[in-house]
C-alpha positions, 0 to 999 in steps of 0.5 A: 677287711677285704683287700682283694676282690674281683668280679668276673676278671677277664682277660683275652689276647690276640695271638695271631688270628686267634683268641686267647682266654688267659682268665675266664670271669674270675670272682676271687677274694682276699682277706687282710692278713691272709697268706693265699697259695695260687697253684696251677700247671703252665698256662692255667692263668696264674701268671695273668692273674698276677699281673692284673692283680700287681696292676701290671695289665688291665682286664678285658672285662670285670673289675679288680678292687684293691682296699676297696678301689676299683683299679681296673679303670685308673690310668697308666700313671695312677696304677703305678702309683698304686703299684709303687705304694701298695703293692710289693712284688717278690720274684723268682729271679730276684730282679736285684740291680747287679751294680749297686749294693743291698741297701741301695737295691732295697731303696729303690722303690721309695725313690719314686715316691714322697719319703724324702730323706726318710728312704735310707732310714726305711731301707735300713730298717727292712734290711734289719727285718730280714736279718741282713744288716751285715750285708747292706754294702755288698753287691748282688754277685757277693751274695747267696741265693738265699740272702739275695732272696731275703734282699728282694723281700726287704725291697717288697716290704720297705714302702709298707705295702698292702699286699705282697705278690710272690711269683716262686720265691723259692723256685730258684733256691735249694730246699733248705734256703726254700724252707728259710725263706718259707719261714720268713714269709710265714712269720711276715703274715703272723704280723700282719702283712698279707701275701698271695703266692704263685708256687708249683710245689705243694710243700711250699704252698702247705705254708699258706693258710688258703690254697687255690687251684687254677686251671684253664683260666678260672679258680676251681672251687 
């Protein structure tokens, strides 16, 4: 089953008196359970692509179908619901709230959904999946970089999303810790998770089942 389909996906921006063509008619498909790495130089369109696929932005032209649903036409509130329930995000900078503990950070996405009394239990389950149950009550500044990224991965998993978007997930980690994180992502894919990862590192990209390269707003064939 195709989880992602884009048709002529286009995004332009006005920059002063100039028009920036960030995406130039991208056609792209991704199957459920795939692990795809997206590579390319700065300015190639990777970030714009991730923002569109993550429902953080809307295309100027073209269509984006997630699980067969055309999300490119949804309202802002509808996109927010899709983003909260069907997409998990992993960021290079972790994006954890510093004043709350690991378990509460993981639970955050559930507080905006209809999980009622299940949210704490689901957060604890996600924490166990990444092997950090013993760190539940620790705040981010009490955790190593690798532990913080595992917490961020648990947060991405907690709502059982259809798609996980990982933006340079090893970019702030040393090589050994980065390799540990990649092993976890590969394991998650083998368990049936669908992952699209942006990276500049060819060694990191080699963990994916398929590598796509972007340049000048298009995916190279």
